[in-house]
PQR file of N, CA, C, O and H, with PARSE charges and radii, in Angstrom:
ATOM      1  N   MET A   1      69.814 -19.005  75.467 -0.4000 1.5000
ATOM      2  CA  MET A   1      69.446 -18.490  74.167 -0.0000 2.0000
ATOM      3  C   MET A   1      70.570 -18.816  73.197  0.5500 1.7000
ATOM      4  O   MET A   1      71.648 -18.226  73.268 -0.5500 1.4000
ATOM      5  N   ASN A   2      70.324 -19.736  72.309 -0.4000 1.5000
ATOM      6  CA  ASN A   2      71.314 -20.135  71.323 -0.0000 2.0000
ATOM      7  C   ASN A   2      71.155 -19.303  70.061  0.5500 1.7000
ATOM      8  O   ASN A   2      70.068 -19.215  69.489 -0.5500 1.4000
ATOM      9  H   ASN A   2      69.448 -20.215  72.252  0.4000 1.0000
ATOM     10  N   LEU A   3      72.242 -18.701  69.641 -0.4000 1.5000
ATOM     11  CA  LEU A   3      72.245 -17.907  68.421 -0.0000 2.0000
ATOM     12  C   LEU A   3      73.257 -18.497  67.459  0.5500 1.7000
ATOM     13  O   LEU A   3      74.285 -19.033  67.873 -0.5500 1.4000
ATOM     14  H   LEU A   3      73.125 -18.773  70.105  0.4000 1.0000
ATOM     15  N   SER A   4      72.962 -18.396  66.185 -0.4000 1.5000
ATOM     16  CA  SER A   4      73.923 -18.874  65.203 -0.0000 2.0000
ATOM     17  C   SER A   4      74.925 -17.762  64.910  0.5500 1.7000
ATOM     18  O   SER A   4      74.787 -16.639  65.395 -0.5500 1.4000
ATOM     19  H   SER A   4      72.126 -17.961  65.848  0.4000 1.0000
ATOM     20  N   PHE A   5      75.921 -18.090  64.119 -0.4000 1.5000
ATOM     21  CA  PHE A   5      76.949 -17.106  63.779 -0.0000 2.0000
ATOM     22  C   PHE A   5      76.392 -15.954  62.942  0.5500 1.7000
ATOM     23  O   PHE A   5      76.948 -14.855  62.949 -0.5500 1.4000
ATOM     24  H   PHE A   5      76.033 -19.002  63.725  0.4000 1.0000
ATOM     25  N   PHE A   6      75.311 -16.199  62.229 -0.4000 1.5000
ATOM     26  CA  PHE A   6      74.795 -15.201  61.300 -0.0000 2.0000
ATOM     27  C   PHE A   6      73.655 -14.372  61.876  0.5500 1.7000
ATOM     28  O   PHE A   6      73.087 -13.542  61.166 -0.5500 1.4000
ATOM     29  H   PHE A   6      74.859 -17.092  62.223  0.4000 1.0000
ATOM     30  N   ASP A   7      73.306 -14.575  63.142 -0.4000 1.5000
ATOM     31  CA  ASP A   7      72.264 -13.754  63.752 -0.0000 2.0000
ATOM     32  C   ASP A   7      72.692 -12.299  63.899  0.5500 1.7000
ATOM     33  O   ASP A   7      71.843 -11.411  63.975 -0.5500 1.4000
ATOM     34  H   ASP A   7      73.767 -15.249  63.719  0.4000 1.0000
ATOM     35  N   GLN A   8      73.975 -12.048  63.939 -0.4000 1.5000
ATOM     36  CA  GLN A   8      74.433 -10.669  64.053 -0.0000 2.0000
ATOM     37  C   GLN A   8      74.193  -9.880  62.767  0.5500 1.7000
ATOM     38  O   GLN A   8      74.240  -8.650  62.788 -0.5500 1.4000
ATOM     39  H   GLN A   8      74.665 -12.770  63.877  0.4000 1.0000
ATOM     40  N   PHE A   9      73.938 -10.558  61.656 -0.4000 1.5000
ATOM     41  CA  PHE A   9      73.718  -9.890  60.381 -0.0000 2.0000
ATOM     42  C   PHE A   9      72.244  -9.717  60.041  0.5500 1.7000
ATOM     43  O   PHE A   9      71.922  -9.174  58.984 -0.5500 1.4000
ATOM     44  H   PHE A   9      73.899 -11.557  61.639  0.4000 1.0000
ATOM     45  N   THR A  10      71.349 -10.162  60.906 -0.4000 1.5000
ATOM     46  CA  THR A  10      69.930  -9.997  60.618 -0.0000 2.0000
ATOM     47  C   THR A  10      69.538  -8.532  60.768  0.5500 1.7000
ATOM     48  O   THR A  10      70.111  -7.795  61.571 -0.5500 1.4000
ATOM     49  H   THR A  10      71.611 -10.602  61.764  0.4000 1.0000
ATOM     50  N   SER A  11      68.563  -8.135  59.988 -0.4000 1.5000
ATOM     51  CA  SER A  11      68.098  -6.754  60.016 -0.0000 2.0000
ATOM     52  C   SER A  11      67.281  -6.520  61.283  0.5500 1.7000
ATOM     53  O   SER A  11      66.377  -7.301  61.580 -0.5500 1.4000
ATOM     54  H   SER A  11      68.097  -8.734  59.336  0.4000 1.0000
ATOM     55  N   PRO A  12      67.581  -5.464  62.035 -0.5600 1.5000
ATOM     56  CA  PRO A  12      66.808  -5.202  63.253  0.2800 2.0000
ATOM     57  C   PRO A  12      65.386  -4.758  62.913  0.5500 1.7000
ATOM     58  O   PRO A  12      65.158  -4.082  61.910 -0.5500 1.4000
ATOM     59  N   CYS A  13      64.441  -5.145  63.759 -0.4000 1.5000
ATOM     60  CA  CYS A  13      63.032  -4.809  63.552 -0.0000 2.0000
ATOM     61  C   CYS A  13      62.479  -4.140  64.801  0.5500 1.7000
ATOM     62  O   CYS A  13      62.916  -4.413  65.919 -0.5500 1.4000
ATOM     63  H   CYS A  13      64.626  -5.695  64.574  0.4000 1.0000
ATOM     64  N   LEU A  14      61.515  -3.265  64.588 -0.4000 1.5000
ATOM     65  CA  LEU A  14      60.801  -2.616  65.685 -0.0000 2.0000
ATOM     66  C   LEU A  14      59.319  -2.742  65.381  0.5500 1.7000
ATOM     67  O   LEU A  14      58.839  -2.206  64.382 -0.5500 1.4000
ATOM     68  H   LEU A  14      61.160  -3.043  63.680  0.4000 1.0000
ATOM     69  N   LEU A  15      58.596  -3.444  66.232 -0.4000 1.5000
ATOM     70  CA  LEU A  15      57.174  -3.713  66.045 -0.0000 2.0000
ATOM     71  C   LEU A  15      56.892  -4.398  64.710  0.5500 1.7000
ATOM     72  O   LEU A  15      55.873  -4.136  64.070 -0.5500 1.4000
ATOM     73  H   LEU A  15      58.986  -3.879  67.044  0.4000 1.0000
ATOM     74  N   GLY A  16      57.793  -5.269  64.302 -0.4000 1.5000
ATOM     75  CA  GLY A  16      57.621  -6.024  63.074 -0.0000 2.0000
ATOM     76  C   GLY A  16      57.997  -5.278  61.810  0.5500 1.7000
ATOM     77  O   GLY A  16      57.880  -5.827  60.714 -0.5500 1.4000
ATOM     78  H   GLY A  16      58.621  -5.482  64.822  0.4000 1.0000
ATOM     79  N   ILE A  17      58.450  -4.025  61.939 -0.4000 1.5000
ATOM     80  CA  ILE A  17      58.842  -3.226  60.771 -0.0000 2.0000
ATOM     81  C   ILE A  17      60.361  -3.206  60.703  0.5500 1.7000
ATOM     82  O   ILE A  17      61.009  -2.806  61.670 -0.5500 1.4000
ATOM     83  H   ILE A  17      58.545  -3.579  62.829  0.4000 1.0000
ATOM     84  N   PRO A  18      60.950  -3.629  59.581 -0.5600 1.5000
ATOM     85  CA  PRO A  18      62.412  -3.565  59.465  0.2800 2.0000
ATOM     86  C   PRO A  18      62.893  -2.116  59.534  0.5500 1.7000
ATOM     87  O   PRO A  18      62.349  -1.244  58.857 -0.5500 1.4000
ATOM     88  N   LEU A  19      63.902  -1.866  60.344 -0.4000 1.5000
ATOM     89  CA  LEU A  19      64.383  -0.502  60.545 -0.0000 2.0000
ATOM     90  C   LEU A  19      65.119   0.041  59.330  0.5500 1.7000
ATOM     91  O   LEU A  19      65.295   1.254  59.210 -0.5500 1.4000
ATOM     92  H   LEU A  19      64.345  -2.574  60.894  0.4000 1.0000
ATOM     93  N   ILE A  20      65.552  -0.832  58.425 -0.4000 1.5000
ATOM     94  CA  ILE A  20      66.218  -0.350  57.212 -0.0000 2.0000
ATOM     95  C   ILE A  20      65.244   0.448  56.357  0.5500 1.7000
ATOM     96  O   ILE A  20      65.646   1.409  55.701 -0.5500 1.4000
ATOM     97  H   ILE A  20      65.409  -1.817  58.522  0.4000 1.0000
ATOM     98  N   LEU A  21      63.972   0.069  56.353 -0.4000 1.5000
ATOM     99  CA  LEU A  21      62.973   0.827  55.591 -0.0000 2.0000
ATOM    100  C   LEU A  21      62.801   2.229  56.158  0.5500 1.7000
ATOM    101  O   LEU A  21      62.711   3.204  55.412 -0.5500 1.4000
ATOM    102  H   LEU A  21      63.644  -0.712  56.886  0.4000 1.0000
ATOM    103  N   LEU A  22      62.756   2.322  57.482 -0.4000 1.5000
ATOM    104  CA  LEU A  22      62.619   3.636  58.107 -0.0000 2.0000
ATOM    105  C   LEU A  22      63.847   4.498  57.874  0.5500 1.7000
ATOM    106  O   LEU A  22      63.728   5.700  57.637 -0.5500 1.4000
ATOM    107  H   LEU A  22      62.829   1.530  58.088  0.4000 1.0000
ATOM    108  N   SER A  23      65.025   3.895  57.939 -0.4000 1.5000
ATOM    109  CA  SER A  23      66.244   4.675  57.751 -0.0000 2.0000
ATOM    110  C   SER A  23      66.407   5.136  56.308  0.5500 1.7000
ATOM    111  O   SER A  23      67.030   6.169  56.065 -0.5500 1.4000
ATOM    112  H   SER A  23      65.122   2.919  58.131  0.4000 1.0000
ATOM    113  N   MET A  24      65.868   4.399  55.354 -0.4000 1.5000
ATOM    114  CA  MET A  24      65.945   4.831  53.962 -0.0000 2.0000
ATOM    115  C   MET A  24      64.861   5.854  53.626  0.5500 1.7000
ATOM    116  O   MET A  24      65.051   6.683  52.736 -0.5500 1.4000
ATOM    117  H   MET A  24      65.362   3.560  55.552  0.4000 1.0000
ATOM    118  N   LEU A  25      63.741   5.806  54.319 -0.4000 1.5000
ATOM    119  CA  LEU A  25      62.633   6.710  54.045 -0.0000 2.0000
ATOM    120  C   LEU A  25      62.781   8.052  54.752  0.5500 1.7000
ATOM    121  O   LEU A  25      62.294   9.064  54.247 -0.5500 1.4000
ATOM    122  H   LEU A  25      63.587   5.133  55.042  0.4000 1.0000
ATOM    123  N   PHE A  26      63.435   8.085  55.892 -0.4000 1.5000
ATOM    124  CA  PHE A  26      63.515   9.295  56.712 -0.0000 2.0000
ATOM    125  C   PHE A  26      64.184  10.476  56.013  0.5500 1.7000
ATOM    126  O   PHE A  26      63.646  11.580  56.098 -0.5500 1.4000
ATOM    127  H   PHE A  26      63.831   7.264  56.302  0.4000 1.0000
ATOM    128  N   PRO A  27      65.328  10.320  55.323 -0.5600 1.5000
ATOM    129  CA  PRO A  27      65.913  11.492  54.648  0.2800 2.0000
ATOM    130  C   PRO A  27      65.010  12.072  53.565  0.5500 1.7000
ATOM    131  O   PRO A  27      65.009  13.284  53.352 -0.5500 1.4000
ATOM    132  N   ALA A  28      64.251  11.240  52.888 -0.4000 1.5000
ATOM    133  CA  ALA A  28      63.345  11.746  51.858 -0.0000 2.0000
ATOM    134  C   ALA A  28      62.208  12.556  52.472  0.5500 1.7000
ATOM    135  O   ALA A  28      61.694  13.480  51.843 -0.5500 1.4000
ATOM    136  H   ALA A  28      64.251  10.255  53.061  0.4000 1.0000
ATOM    137  N   LEU A  29      61.818  12.214  53.690 -0.4000 1.5000
ATOM    138  CA  LEU A  29      60.760  12.966  54.350 -0.0000 2.0000
ATOM    139  C   LEU A  29      61.232  14.337  54.815  0.5500 1.7000
ATOM    140  O   LEU A  29      60.416  15.242  54.994 -0.5500 1.4000
ATOM    141  H   LEU A  29      62.236  11.463  54.201  0.4000 1.0000
ATOM    142  N   LEU A  30      62.530  14.503  55.011 -0.4000 1.5000
ATOM    143  CA  LEU A  30      63.061  15.788  55.458 -0.0000 2.0000
ATOM    144  C   LEU A  30      63.107  16.822  54.342  0.5500 1.7000
ATOM    145  O   LEU A  30      63.084  18.022  54.613 -0.5500 1.4000
ATOM    146  H   LEU A  30      63.193  13.769  54.865  0.4000 1.0000
ATOM    147  N   LEU A  31      63.172  16.377  53.100 -0.4000 1.5000
ATOM    148  CA  LEU A  31      63.256  17.308  51.979 -0.0000 2.0000
ATOM    149  C   LEU A  31      61.863  17.784  51.591  0.5500 1.7000
ATOM    150  O   LEU A  31      60.959  16.967  51.420 -0.5500 1.4000
ATOM    151  H   LEU A  31      63.191  15.402  52.880  0.4000 1.0000
ATOM    152  N   PRO A  32      61.678  19.086  51.450 -0.5600 1.5000
ATOM    153  CA  PRO A  32      60.355  19.582  51.056  0.2800 2.0000
ATOM    154  C   PRO A  32      60.095  19.326  49.578  0.5500 1.7000
ATOM    155  O   PRO A  32      61.026  19.263  48.775 -0.5500 1.4000
ATOM    156  N   THR A  33      58.836  19.181  49.230 -0.4000 1.5000
ATOM    157  CA  THR A  33      58.486  18.995  47.822 -0.0000 2.0000
ATOM    158  C   THR A  33      58.357  20.363  47.168  0.5500 1.7000
ATOM    159  O   THR A  33      57.632  21.218  47.677 -0.5500 1.4000
ATOM    160  H   THR A  33      58.079  19.232  49.881  0.4000 1.0000
ATOM    161  N   PRO A  34      59.041  20.589  46.054 -0.5600 1.5000
ATOM    162  CA  PRO A  34      58.981  21.906  45.418  0.2800 2.0000
ATOM    163  C   PRO A  34      57.621  22.163  44.773  0.5500 1.7000
ATOM    164  O   PRO A  34      57.017  21.273  44.174 -0.5500 1.4000
ATOM    165  N   ASP A  35      57.167  23.380  44.911 -0.4000 1.5000
ATOM    166  CA  ASP A  35      55.914  23.812  44.319 -0.0000 2.0000
ATOM    167  C   ASP A  35      56.220  24.588  43.047  0.5500 1.7000
ATOM    168  O   ASP A  35      57.355  25.026  42.856 -0.5500 1.4000
ATOM    169  H   ASP A  35      57.657  24.103  45.398  0.4000 1.0000
ATOM    170  N   SER A  36      55.245  24.767  42.181 -0.4000 1.5000
ATOM    171  CA  SER A  36      55.490  25.500  40.939 -0.0000 2.0000
ATOM    172  C   SER A  36      55.754  26.982  41.212  0.5500 1.7000
ATOM    173  O   SER A  36      56.411  27.648  40.412 -0.5500 1.4000
ATOM    174  H   SER A  36      54.323  24.412  42.336  0.4000 1.0000
ATOM    175  N   ARG A  37      55.251  27.501  42.327 -0.4000 1.5000
ATOM    176  CA  ARG A  37      55.457  28.910  42.670 -0.0000 2.0000
ATOM    177  C   ARG A  37      56.567  29.096  43.697  0.5500 1.7000
ATOM    178  O   ARG A  37      56.702  30.171  44.281 -0.5500 1.4000
ATOM    179  H   ARG A  37      54.717  26.961  42.977  0.4000 1.0000
ATOM    180  N   TRP A  38      57.349  28.069  43.915 -0.4000 1.5000
ATOM    181  CA  TRP A  38      58.342  28.074  44.980 -0.0000 2.0000
ATOM    182  C   TRP A  38      59.573  28.860  44.550  0.5500 1.7000
ATOM    183  O   TRP A  38      60.184  28.553  43.527 -0.5500 1.4000
ATOM    184  H   TRP A  38      57.239  27.195  43.440  0.4000 1.0000
ATOM    185  N   ILE A  39      59.932  29.861  45.319 -0.4000 1.5000
ATOM    186  CA  ILE A  39      61.147  30.631  45.066 -0.0000 2.0000
ATOM    187  C   ILE A  39      62.236  30.050  45.960  0.5500 1.7000
ATOM    188  O   ILE A  39      62.069  29.967  47.177 -0.5500 1.4000
ATOM    189  H   ILE A  39      59.436  30.111  46.151  0.4000 1.0000
ATOM    190  N   THR A  40      63.345  29.651  45.358 -0.4000 1.5000
ATOM    191  CA  THR A  40      64.396  29.012  46.144 -0.0000 2.0000
ATOM    192  C   THR A  40      65.151  30.053  46.956  0.5500 1.7000
ATOM    193  O   THR A  40      65.484  31.130  46.462 -0.5500 1.4000
ATOM    194  H   THR A  40      63.481  29.718  44.370  0.4000 1.0000
ATOM    195  N   ASN A  41      65.408  29.717  48.190 -0.4000 1.5000
ATOM    196  CA  ASN A  41      66.214  30.577  49.039 -0.0000 2.0000
ATOM    197  C   ASN A  41      67.533  29.874  49.320  0.5500 1.7000
ATOM    198  O   ASN A  41      67.817  28.827  48.738 -0.5500 1.4000
ATOM    199  H   ASN A  41      65.137  28.842  48.592  0.4000 1.0000
ATOM    200  N   ARG A  42      68.319  30.431  50.187 -0.4000 1.5000
ATOM    201  CA  ARG A  42      69.657  29.872  50.426 -0.0000 2.0000
ATOM    202  C   ARG A  42      69.605  28.489  51.051  0.5500 1.7000
ATOM    203  O   ARG A  42      70.384  27.611  50.680 -0.5500 1.4000
ATOM    204  H   ARG A  42      68.088  31.282  50.659  0.4000 1.0000
ATOM    205  N   ILE A  43      68.699  28.287  51.990 -0.4000 1.5000
ATOM    206  CA  ILE A  43      68.625  26.986  52.673 -0.0000 2.0000
ATOM    207  C   ILE A  43      68.186  25.890  51.700  0.5500 1.7000
ATOM    208  O   ILE A  43      68.786  24.815  51.664 -0.5500 1.4000
ATOM    209  H   ILE A  43      68.066  29.000  52.292  0.4000 1.0000
ATOM    210  N   SER A  44      67.150  26.157  50.921 -0.4000 1.5000
ATOM    211  CA  SER A  44      66.682  25.124  49.990 -0.0000 2.0000
ATOM    212  C   SER A  44      67.705  24.865  48.889  0.5500 1.7000
ATOM    213  O   SER A  44      67.858  23.730  48.437 -0.5500 1.4000
ATOM    214  H   SER A  44      66.663  27.030  50.950  0.4000 1.0000
ATOM    215  N   THR A  45      68.406  25.913  48.456 -0.4000 1.5000
ATOM    216  CA  THR A  45      69.453  25.726  47.454 -0.0000 2.0000
ATOM    217  C   THR A  45      70.595  24.896  48.025  0.5500 1.7000
ATOM    218  O   THR A  45      71.140  24.036  47.334 -0.5500 1.4000
ATOM    219  H   THR A  45      68.282  26.835  48.823  0.4000 1.0000
ATOM    220  N   LEU A  46      70.960  25.143  49.271 -0.4000 1.5000
ATOM    221  CA  LEU A  46      72.019  24.374  49.926 -0.0000 2.0000
ATOM    222  C   LEU A  46      71.602  22.922  50.109  0.5500 1.7000
ATOM    223  O   LEU A  46      72.408  22.016  49.900 -0.5500 1.4000
ATOM    224  H   LEU A  46      70.517  25.842  49.832  0.4000 1.0000
ATOM    225  N   GLN A  47      70.350  22.690  50.498 -0.4000 1.5000
ATOM    226  CA  GLN A  47      69.854  21.324  50.647 -0.0000 2.0000
ATOM    227  C   GLN A  47      69.894  20.580  49.315  0.5500 1.7000
ATOM    228  O   GLN A  47      70.335  19.432  49.252 -0.5500 1.4000
ATOM    229  H   GLN A  47      69.694  23.426  50.668  0.4000 1.0000
ATOM    230  N   LEU A  48      69.437  21.226  48.269 -0.4000 1.5000
ATOM    231  CA  LEU A  48      69.427  20.595  46.957 -0.0000 2.0000
ATOM    232  C   LEU A  48      70.840  20.327  46.458  0.5500 1.7000
ATOM    233  O   LEU A  48      71.102  19.274  45.875 -0.5500 1.4000
ATOM    234  H   LEU A  48      69.079  22.158  48.320  0.4000 1.0000
ATOM    235  N   TRP A  49      71.749  21.267  46.681 -0.4000 1.5000
ATOM    236  CA  TRP A  49      73.140  21.088  46.271 -0.0000 2.0000
ATOM    237  C   TRP A  49      73.777  19.918  47.019  0.5500 1.7000
ATOM    238  O   TRP A  49      74.464  19.096  46.412 -0.5500 1.4000
ATOM    239  H   TRP A  49      71.535  22.122  47.154  0.4000 1.0000
ATOM    240  N   LEU A  50      73.551  19.838  48.348 -0.4000 1.5000
ATOM    241  CA  LEU A  50      74.103  18.731  49.134 -0.0000 2.0000
ATOM    242  C   LEU A  50      73.504  17.393  48.708  0.5500 1.7000
ATOM    243  O   LEU A  50      74.208  16.385  48.657 -0.5500 1.4000
ATOM    244  H   LEU A  50      72.992  20.505  48.841  0.4000 1.0000
ATOM    245  N   LEU A  51      72.217  17.380  48.404 -0.4000 1.5000
ATOM    246  CA  LEU A  51      71.582  16.151  47.952 -0.0000 2.0000
ATOM    247  C   LEU A  51      72.196  15.671  46.645  0.5500 1.7000
ATOM    248  O   LEU A  51      72.467  14.481  46.487 -0.5500 1.4000
ATOM    249  H   LEU A  51      71.644  18.199  48.445  0.4000 1.0000
ATOM    250  N   HIS A  52      72.417  16.580  45.713 -0.4000 1.5000
ATOM    251  CA  HIS A  52      73.045  16.205  44.449 -0.0000 2.0000
ATOM    252  C   HIS A  52      74.489  15.761  44.659  0.5500 1.7000
ATOM    253  O   HIS A  52      74.938  14.807  44.023 -0.5500 1.4000
ATOM    254  H   HIS A  52      72.196  17.547  45.841  0.4000 1.0000
ATOM    255  N   LEU A  53      75.211  16.430  45.530 -0.4000 1.5000
ATOM    256  CA  LEU A  53      76.605  16.078  45.788 -0.0000 2.0000
ATOM    257  C   LEU A  53      76.725  14.697  46.430  0.5500 1.7000
ATOM    258  O   LEU A  53      77.565  13.892  46.027 -0.5500 1.4000
ATOM    259  H   LEU A  53      74.847  17.205  46.046  0.4000 1.0000
ATOM    260  N   ILE A  54      75.894  14.427  47.419 -0.4000 1.5000
ATOM    261  CA  ILE A  54      75.943  13.129  48.103 -0.0000 2.0000
ATOM    262  C   ILE A  54      75.525  12.014  47.148  0.5500 1.7000
ATOM    263  O   ILE A  54      76.135  10.945  47.138 -0.5500 1.4000
ATOM    264  H   ILE A  54      75.212  15.081  47.747  0.4000 1.0000
ATOM    265  N   THR A  55      74.489  12.257  46.347 -0.4000 1.5000
ATOM    266  CA  THR A  55      74.058  11.249  45.380 -0.0000 2.0000
ATOM    267  C   THR A  55      75.142  10.980  44.354  0.5500 1.7000
ATOM    268  O   THR A  55      75.374   9.832  43.975 -0.5500 1.4000
ATOM    269  H   THR A  55      73.994  13.125  46.356  0.4000 1.0000
ATOM    270  N   LYS A  56      75.803  12.028  43.906 -0.4000 1.5000
ATOM    271  CA  LYS A  56      76.886  11.865  42.933 -0.0000 2.0000
ATOM    272  C   LYS A  56      78.038  11.060  43.527  0.5500 1.7000
ATOM    273  O   LYS A  56      78.598  10.195  42.854 -0.5500 1.4000
ATOM    274  H   LYS A  56      75.615  12.960  44.214  0.4000 1.0000
ATOM    275  N   GLN A  57      78.398  11.335  44.787 -0.4000 1.5000
ATOM    276  CA  GLN A  57      79.482  10.610  45.433 -0.0000 2.0000
ATOM    277  C   GLN A  57      79.125   9.140  45.644  0.5500 1.7000
ATOM    278  O   GLN A  57      79.985   8.269  45.513 -0.5500 1.4000
ATOM    279  H   GLN A  57      77.942  12.038  45.334  0.4000 1.0000
ATOM    280  N   LEU A  58      77.866   8.860  45.968 -0.4000 1.5000
ATOM    281  CA  LEU A  58      77.458   7.477  46.194 -0.0000 2.0000
ATOM    282  C   LEU A  58      77.404   6.668  44.905  0.5500 1.7000
ATOM    283  O   LEU A  58      77.680   5.469  44.915 -0.5500 1.4000
ATOM    284  H   LEU A  58      77.168   9.568  46.074  0.4000 1.0000
ATOM    285  N   MET A  59      77.055   7.308  43.806 -0.4000 1.5000
ATOM    286  CA  MET A  59      76.874   6.591  42.547 -0.0000 2.0000
ATOM    287  C   MET A  59      78.122   6.557  41.675  0.5500 1.7000
ATOM    288  O   MET A  59      78.118   5.903  40.632 -0.5500 1.4000
ATOM    289  H   MET A  59      76.831   8.282  43.798  0.4000 1.0000
ATOM    290  N   MET A  60      79.183   7.240  42.072 -0.4000 1.5000
ATOM    291  CA  MET A  60      80.402   7.262  41.280 -0.0000 2.0000
ATOM    292  C   MET A  60      81.106   5.904  41.343  0.5500 1.7000
ATOM    293  O   MET A  60      81.166   5.300  42.414 -0.5500 1.4000
ATOM    294  H   MET A  60      79.186   7.771  42.919  0.4000 1.0000
ATOM    295  N   PRO A  61      81.634   5.415  40.231 -0.5600 1.5000
ATOM    296  CA  PRO A  61      82.353   4.135  40.279  0.2800 2.0000
ATOM    297  C   PRO A  61      83.691   4.287  41.005  0.5500 1.7000
ATOM    298  O   PRO A  61      84.259   5.377  41.083 -0.5500 1.4000
ATOM    299  N   LEU A  62      84.170   3.170  41.528 -0.4000 1.5000
ATOM    300  CA  LEU A  62      85.452   3.175  42.225 -0.0000 2.0000
ATOM    301  C   LEU A  62      86.601   3.227  41.230  0.5500 1.7000
ATOM    302  O   LEU A  62      86.489   2.729  40.110 -0.5500 1.4000
ATOM    303  H   LEU A  62      83.708   2.285  41.465  0.4000 1.0000
ATOM    304  N   ASN A  63      87.699   3.830  41.647 -0.4000 1.5000
ATOM    305  CA  ASN A  63      88.891   3.804  40.800 -0.0000 2.0000
ATOM    306  C   ASN A  63      89.650   2.497  41.043  0.5500 1.7000
ATOM    307  O   ASN A  63      89.217   1.674  41.850 -0.5500 1.4000
ATOM    308  H   ASN A  63      87.790   4.235  42.557  0.4000 1.0000
ATOM    309  N   LYS A  64      90.770   2.301  40.359 -0.4000 1.5000
ATOM    310  CA  LYS A  64      91.519   1.036  40.457 -0.0000 2.0000
ATOM    311  C   LYS A  64      92.027   0.793  41.873  0.5500 1.7000
ATOM    312  O   LYS A  64      91.994  -0.342  42.347 -0.5500 1.4000
ATOM    313  H   LYS A  64      91.122   2.970  39.704  0.4000 1.0000
ATOM    314  N   ASN A  65      92.500   1.838  42.559 -0.4000 1.5000
ATOM    315  CA  ASN A  65      92.988   1.651  43.927 -0.0000 2.0000
ATOM    316  C   ASN A  65      91.854   1.248  44.863  0.5500 1.7000
ATOM    317  O   ASN A  65      92.060   0.462  45.788 -0.5500 1.4000
ATOM    318  H   ASN A  65      92.527   2.760  42.173  0.4000 1.0000
ATOM    319  N   GLY A  66      90.679   1.773  44.631 -0.4000 1.5000
ATOM    320  CA  GLY A  66      89.531   1.399  45.451 -0.0000 2.0000
ATOM    321  C   GLY A  66      89.131  -0.047  45.245  0.5500 1.7000
ATOM    322  O   GLY A  66      88.764  -0.729  46.201 -0.5500 1.4000
ATOM    323  H   GLY A  66      90.511   2.412  43.880  0.4000 1.0000
ATOM    324  N   HIS A  67      89.196  -0.525  44.017 -0.4000 1.5000
ATOM    325  CA  HIS A  67      88.890  -1.926  43.741 -0.0000 2.0000
ATOM    326  C   HIS A  67      89.915  -2.846  44.402  0.5500 1.7000
ATOM    327  O   HIS A  67      89.568  -3.912  44.911 -0.5500 1.4000
ATOM    328  H   HIS A  67      89.495   0.029  43.240  0.4000 1.0000
ATOM    329  N   LYS A  68      91.164  -2.429  44.391 -0.4000 1.5000
ATOM    330  CA  LYS A  68      92.213  -3.249  44.990 -0.0000 2.0000
ATOM    331  C   LYS A  68      92.037  -3.305  46.511  0.5500 1.7000
ATOM    332  O   LYS A  68      92.281  -4.341  47.130 -0.5500 1.4000
ATOM    333  H   LYS A  68      91.446  -1.563  43.978  0.4000 1.0000
ATOM    334  N   TRP A  69      91.611  -2.184  47.111 -0.4000 1.5000
ATOM    335  CA  TRP A  69      91.451  -2.138  48.557 -0.0000 2.0000
ATOM    336  C   TRP A  69      90.255  -2.968  48.996  0.5500 1.7000
ATOM    337  O   TRP A  69      90.324  -3.665  50.008 -0.5500 1.4000
ATOM    338  H   TRP A  69      91.413  -1.343  46.608  0.4000 1.0000
ATOM    339  N   ALA A  70      89.162  -2.903  48.249 -0.4000 1.5000
ATOM    340  CA  ALA A  70      87.947  -3.621  48.626 -0.0000 2.0000
ATOM    341  C   ALA A  70      88.116  -5.083  48.293  0.5500 1.7000
ATOM    342  O   ALA A  70      87.207  -5.879  48.528 -0.5500 1.4000
ATOM    343  H   ALA A  70      89.106  -2.336  47.427  0.4000 1.0000
TER
END
């Protein structure tokens, strides 16, 4: 079985479905959809807070030291 140098970078598939799609869709499926009559409790508030915190950390620009390191 001959493989090229770049075969290690190919996206893995399961039954013809790229696993990157499943990994990106799965966290969204774990979050419940809010209803208009939904009263937030501690767990849902914590989930929403963590979601906002993680999104904020992912979307924040890098500082100068981060640019130099990357």
